[in-house]
Every structure is written in C-alpha cells, then in structure tokens.
C-alpha positions in Angstrom: 8.1 -7.8 -21.8 9.0 -4.9 -19.4 10.7 -6.1 -16.2 9.0 -5.2 -12.9 10.4 -2.4 -10.8 11.4 -4.3 -7.7 12.0 -2.5 -4.4 13.3 -4.1 -1.2 12.4 -2.9 2.3 15.4 -2.5 4.7 13.1 -3.8 7.5 13.5 -7.2 5.8 16.8 -7.5 7.6 14.9 -7.4 11.0 16.9 -10.2 12.6 20.3 -9.6 11.0 21.5 -7.0 13.6 22.8 -4.7 10.9 22.8 -0.9 10.7 21.1 0.9 7.8 24.5 1.4 6.0 25.4 -2.3 6.4 22.0 -3.3 4.9 22.6 -1.0 1.9 26.1 -2.3 1.4 24.7 -5.9 1.4 22.0 -5.0 -1.2 24.6 -3.4 -3.5 25.7 -6.9 -4.5 22.2 -8.1 -5.5 21.0 -7.5 -9.0 17.5 -6.8 -10.2 16.7 -4.3 -7.4 15.5 -1.0 -8.7 14.6 0.7 -5.4 14.8 0.7 -1.7 12.1 1.3 0.8 13.8 2.6 3.9 12.0 1.2 6.9 12.5 0.6 10.6 14.5 3.8 11.1 13.6 6.2 13.9 11.9 9.4 12.9 14.5 12.2 13.0 17.3 10.0 11.6 19.9 11.8 9.7 21.5 9.9 6.8 25.3 9.6 6.4 27.1 10.5 3.2 27.8 6.8 2.5 24.1 5.9 2.9 23.1 8.7 0.5 25.8 7.5 -1.9 24.5 3.9 -1.7 20.9 5.0 -2.2 21.9 6.9 -5.4 22.3 3.6 -7.2 18.5 3.2 -7.2 15.9 4.9 -9.3 12.9 4.4 -7.0 13.5 5.2 -3.3 10.7 5.5 -0.7 10.5 5.7 3.0 8.0 3.8 5.2 7.1 6.6 7.5 4.4 4.6 9.2 3.0 7.2 11.5 2.7 11.0 11.0 1.9 14.2 12.9 3.0 17.8 12.6 6.3 17.1 14.5 7.5 14.9 11.6 7.2 17.5 8.9 10.6 19.1 9.2 12.3 15.6 9.1 10.1 14.6 6.1 11.2 17.6 4.1 14.8 16.8 5.0 14.3 13.2 3.8 12.6 14.3 0.6 15.4 16.6 -0.3 18.4 14.4 0.7 17.4 10.9 -0.4 18.3 10.4 -4.1 15.5 9.7 -6.6 12.9 9.9 -3.8 9.3 9.0 -4.6 7.1 9.2 -1.5 6.5 8.3 2.1 4.4 5.3 2.9 2.0 6.1 5.7 -0.5 3.9 7.7 -3.6 6.2 7.7 -4.7 4.7 11.0 -1.5 5.9 12.6 -1.5 9.4 11.1 -2.9 12.5 12.5 -4.9 13.4 9.4 -5.6 16.9 10.6 -1.9 17.7 10.6 -1.5 17.0 6.9 -1.1 20.2 4.8 -0.7 20.6 1.1 3.1 20.3 1.2 3.0 17.0 3.0 0.0 15.6 1.2 1.7 15.4 -2.1 4.6 13.4 -0.5 2.4 10.8 1.1 1.3 7.4 -0.1 -1.5 5.8 2.0 -1.4 2.1 2.5 -4.5 -0.1 3.0 -4.4 -1.8 6.4 -4.3 -5.4 7.6 -6.9 -6.9 10.0 -4.9 -6.0 13.1 -5.4 -2.3 12.5 -8.5 -0.3 13.7 -9.5 1.2 10.3 -8.7 1.7 6.6 -8.9 -1.9 5.5 -11.9 -1.3 3.2 -12.0 0.3 -0.2 -14.7 2.7 0.9 -12.6 3.9 3.8 -9.7 4.5 1.4 -12.0 6.3 -1.0 -13.0 8.8 1.7 -9.3 9.3 2.5 -8.4 10.0 -1.1 -11.4 12.3 -1.5 -10.0 14.3 1.4 -6.4 14.1 0.1 -6.5 13.9 -3.7 -2.8 14.6 -4.1 -1.8 11.7 -2.0 -0.7 8.5 -3.7 -1.8 4.9 -3.1 0.3 2.0 -1.8 -1.8 -1.2 -2.3 -0.8 -4.1 -0.1 -2.2 -7.2 -1.8 -1.8 -9.5 1.1 -3.6 -7.0 3.5 -6.6 -7.0 1.2 -6.7 -10.8 1.1 -6.3 -11.1 4.8 -9.4 -9.0 5.1 -11.2 -11.3 2.5 -11.6 -8.3 0.1 -11.1 -9.1 -3.6 -8.5 -7.0 -5.3 -11.1 -5.9 -7.9 -12.9 -3.9 -5.2 -9.9 -1.6 -4.9 -9.9 -0.8 -8.6 -12.3 2.0 -8.3 -9.6 3.9 -6.3 -6.7 5.6 -8.0 -4.1 3.4 -9.5 -1.4 2.6 -6.9 2.0 3.9 -7.5 3.4 1.1 -5.3 2.4 -2.5 -4.6 3.4 -4.2 -1.4 3.8 -8.0 -1.3 3.8 -8.4 2.5 5.3 -11.1 4.6 4.0 -14.4 5.8 6.9 -16.2 7.4 6.2 -17.8 10.7 9.7 -19.2 11.2 11.4 -15.8 10.9 8.7 -13.4 12.0 7.1 -15.1 15.1 6.2 -11.9 17.0 3.7 -10.7 14.4 2.4 -13.7 12.5 0.2 -12.8 9.5 -2.5 -14.8 7.8 -1.5 -17.1 5.0 -2.8 -16.1 1.6 -2.0 -17.0 -1.9 0.0 -13.9 -2.5 2.2 -13.9 0.6 6.0 -14.1 0.4 7.9 -16.9 2.0 9.4 -18.6 -0.9 6.2 -17.5 -2.6 3.2 -19.7 -1.9 2.9 -22.6 -4.4 -0.6 -21.4 -5.1 0.7 -18.0 -6.1 -1.5 -16.5 -8.8 0.7 -15.2 -11.6 -2.0 -13.0 -13.0 -2.6 -11.1 -9.7 -1.7 -7.6 -10.8 -4.3 -5.5 -12.6 -2.1 -2.3 -12.1 1.3 -3.0 -13.5 2.4 -0.2 -15.8 5.5 1.9 -16.3 6.9 3.1 -13.0 4.8 0.9 -10.8 7.0 -0.1 -7.8 6.7 -3.7 -6.4 8.0 -3.7 -2.9 8.8 -7.0 -1.2 8.1 -6.9 2.5 9.2 -10.1 4.2 11.9 -11.1 6.7 15.1 -12.5 5.3 16.3 -15.6 7.1 19.6 -14.6 8.7 22.6 -14.9 6.3 20.5 -16.7 3.7 21.2 -15.0 0.4 19.7 -17.8 -1.7 16.3 -17.1 -0.1 16.5 -13.5 -1.3 17.6 -14.5 -4.8 14.9 -17.1 -5.2 12.2 -14.6 -4.4 13.6 -12.0 -6.7 14.0 -14.5 -9.6 10.4 -15.6 -9.2 9.0 -12.1 -9.3 11.3 -11.2 -12.2 10.3 -14.3 -14.2 6.6 -14.4 -13.4 5.2 -10.9 -12.9 
C-alpha cells in the first residue's frame, strides 16, 4: 500500500517560541514527513540560506498564505521561485481580494474551504462558484472544517479533486484562544472515533497536512500522530 504524503505546518509550533529555522531543524530529525507547510510567517519574509537548505529535504512544500491582495504578488513570486519543490499557496478565499488575482497568481493558489467562524466559503456551492471563476486554482479540502459546518464530505466531491487535505486542530489544552469544534476527524491524539475510511480522494501526490498545535517539548505527541496516520490512512 502506498504511504500517505504527510506534511507538517510550521504553525504547529505555536507555543514553542522558536524561529522558522529552529522549527525546520527540529523537524529534520522526525521521519515520515514528506513536506512542510510554511505558516505563521509575515508576508514579505525573506528566507535564509539555511532555511532553504532545510526545506530542500522535502518533496512537497507549500505556504499558508492566508490572505491575498495585489501587494503580495511580488513576495509570492519570490517564494515560488526560492522554496525548493514548491507546490502552491494555501489561501482563505474570504480573506483574499479576489479581484486582485491574475492568471499568474491563480495557478499558484489553492483555495481552502472555511470553518464556521468565517463569513463565507464554507459551502460546496460557494467553492464551486469560486473554482468556476478561477479554474486553474487548486483545492485544499479541510475535512474538519466541513464537519464543523455539518456538511458531509461527499457534498464536496462534485468539486475538483483536492491536491491537499488538511486535518485541522482540536486541542483545547494547547490552543485555548481559538477553540474549534470537536469532530471525529480532528487531531489531538486523533479522536477515538476516527473513521479510517474518511478519504475519498487519496491518490498519488495527494498531500495530507496535519494542522494542530504541538504540546511544548512533547515529541511523543508528534510521533503518535504521525504513526497513526501512516498506519491507518
């Protein structure tokens, strides 16, 4: 059986008080990670030579851009060209100025379906309108966001196949400022009711990105999550 392509978000180290390069150094020692989703970095950040060297280990690097407007385009092109094995920018469509997206940026973007705290783009029909407008953009499907909105996964299957799947966080002990809604596909030592047959879209080059907050200095937490995904998806 093909092993899943597992990506880790650098924002998972939210409480560790580490720089990006320190996070990447830490992750170098953990096996079974195929990609990095760079997150929680200010727009306009320039990457050091060491950060680029550390990212070169991975085959599937992405950047969680979050918001977008025309002022970000120059930095986006810099990131696209300098980050090794770069795949796409993850964008929250409710935080993007859609009118500023041109053909060059469109093909670099991956739109993510939103959680209930956002103002729009939770529903499949909203995402369908978005992809009709931007057919070259990719899809990042956050399974937990869909479930928080009580929308069955199958309702998203009429959209394009996602290039990336987000398993997002539910961890009230380590993420108290932004608590999310518990669902059966949330990460926090993976819910005991986790459905092992959840993914209708796993195929070659599908990236599974784990988005949850690491307990500070707790490597066993990280390894337990990775082993579960590796052995059950």
